[in-house]
C-alpha positions in Angstrom: 12.3 19.0 -8.5 12.4 22.7 -9.5 13.8 23.3 -13.0 16.6 25.8 -13.2 18.3 27.4 -16.2 21.8 26.1 -16.9 24.8 27.6 -18.6 27.6 25.3 -19.8 30.7 27.3 -20.4 34.4 27.6 -19.6 35.7 29.4 -16.6 37.5 31.8 -18.8 34.3 32.7 -20.8 32.3 33.0 -17.6 34.9 35.2 -15.9 35.1 37.5 -18.9 31.3 38.0 -18.8 30.9 38.0 -15.0 34.2 39.5 -13.7 32.8 39.9 -10.1 32.2 36.2 -9.7 33.8 34.6 -6.6 34.5 30.9 -6.1 35.3 28.7 -3.1 38.9 27.7 -2.6 40.1 24.5 -4.3 42.0 23.6 -1.1 39.1 21.9 0.8 41.2 19.7 3.1 39.9 16.5 1.2 42.0 14.3 -1.1 39.8 15.0 -4.1 41.2 16.5 -7.3 39.2 19.6 -8.1 41.2 20.6 -11.2 39.5 21.4 -14.5 38.1 18.2 -16.0 39.4 15.9 -13.3 36.0 14.6 -12.2 34.0 14.1 -15.4 36.4 15.0 -18.2 37.0 11.4 -19.4 33.2 10.7 -19.2 32.3 13.6 -21.3 35.1 12.9 -23.8 33.7 9.3 -24.3 30.5 8.4 -26.2 29.7 5.8 -23.5 27.0 6.4 -20.9 27.3 5.6 -17.2 24.2 3.5 -17.4 23.0 1.5 -20.4 19.9 2.9 -22.3 17.9 2.0 -25.4 18.3 5.2 -27.3 17.4 5.9 -30.9 20.5 7.7 -32.2 19.3 8.4 -35.7 18.8 12.1 -35.0 20.9 12.8 -31.9 23.8 11.0 -30.4 23.6 10.0 -26.7 25.5 13.0 -25.3 24.5 15.7 -27.8 23.5 18.9 -26.0 19.9 20.1 -26.4 17.9 23.1 -25.3 14.8 21.8 -23.5 11.6 23.8 -22.7 8.9 22.7 -20.3 6.2 25.3 -20.0 2.4 25.3 -19.8 2.2 21.6 -20.1 4.4 21.6 -23.3 7.7 19.8 -23.5 10.2 19.9 -26.4 13.9 19.8 -27.0 16.0 21.2 -29.8 19.6 20.1 -30.6 22.1 22.8 -29.9 23.8 22.2 -33.3 20.6 23.7 -34.8 21.8 27.1 -33.5 25.2 27.1 -35.2 25.9 30.5 -36.6 23.4 32.2 -34.3 20.2 30.8 -35.9 16.7 32.0 -35.1 14.2 29.2 -34.9 10.5 29.7 -35.1 8.6 26.7 -33.7 5.8 25.5 -31.6 5.7 23.5 -28.3 2.2 22.3 -27.6 0.0 25.4 -28.0 3.0 27.8 -27.5 4.2 29.6 -30.6 7.9 30.3 -30.0 11.0 32.0 -31.4 14.3 30.5 -30.2 17.4 32.6 -30.5 20.7 30.8 -29.9 24.4 30.4 -30.4 25.8 26.8 -30.5 29.3 28.1 -29.8 28.4 29.5 -26.4 25.7 26.8 -25.8 23.2 29.6 -25.2 19.6 29.5 -26.3 16.6 31.6 -25.2 13.0 30.9 -26.0 10.3 33.6 -26.3 6.6 33.6 -27.0 6.1 34.8 -30.6 2.3 34.9 -30.8 2.5 34.2 -34.5 5.2 36.7 -35.4 7.9 35.1 -37.5 11.4 36.4 -36.7 14.5 35.9 -39.0 18.1 36.7 -38.6 19.5 39.0 -41.3 23.2 39.7 -41.0 23.7 41.0 -37.4 20.1 41.9 -36.8 16.8 40.1 -36.2 14.0 40.9 -38.6 10.3 40.3 -38.0 7.8 39.2 -40.6 6.5 42.8 -40.4 9.9 44.1 -41.4 10.5 45.9 -38.1 14.2 45.9 -37.3 15.4 44.7 -33.9 18.8 46.2 -34.4 21.1 43.3 -33.6 19.7 41.7 -30.5 18.8 45.1 -29.1 16.2 47.7 -29.9 15.4 50.7 -27.8 12.0 50.3 -26.2 11.6 46.7 -27.4 12.3 43.2 -25.9 10.9 39.7 -26.3 8.7 38.2 -23.6 10.2 34.9 -22.2 8.3 31.7 -22.9 8.8 30.4 -19.4 9.4 32.3 -16.1 12.9 31.8 -15.0 15.7 34.0 -13.7 18.2 35.1 -16.3 21.0 32.5 -16.6 23.1 33.1 -19.6 25.8 35.5 -20.5 23.4 37.4 -22.7 20.0 38.9 -22.3 18.0 39.8 -25.4 16.3 43.1 -25.3 13.6 43.0 -28.0 10.1 43.2 -26.6 7.7 41.2 -28.7 4.7 42.9 -27.4 5.8 46.2 -28.9 6.6 44.5 -32.2 3.1 43.0 -32.2 1.5 46.4 -31.4 3.4 47.9 -34.4 2.1 45.1 -36.6 -1.5 45.6 -35.5 -1.2 49.4 -36.1 0.1 48.7 -39.6 -2.9 46.5 -40.4 -5.4 49.2 -39.2 
């Protein structure tokens, strides 16, 4: 199966970010209830699973949301609660050095190759270990390189190119 990026959001939030979105009519001619939460609402509200599993729940509960990355033979998952308050996480998955920028409230996380550069959030900006400002999540002429090739899926796109930050760091060393 081909892996696709996923966004879990409410219709109101999606429509606010993507006002030109069109949907199919709820009147399908079938006797199914397509209203919000009708199909899986009770399932997601319950801690029970559809099928029994032997799951270690010491770190994560059965239905906790995670951000998962599968790239270059590396696989790793991070709990979404790790990104509360818009955290920036520097980590590694296999041989990939990564920076993950996320927001637990919107269930949005993006992973980028960091190539050893450590990024930290400072107020409303992201700061690199070389003290280059990335002005919020945007910097003119700069953007982070995605860790895996996939089409943009979330309500946000980060525009901080890591390659330019790394070039600036290399020039500073010379």
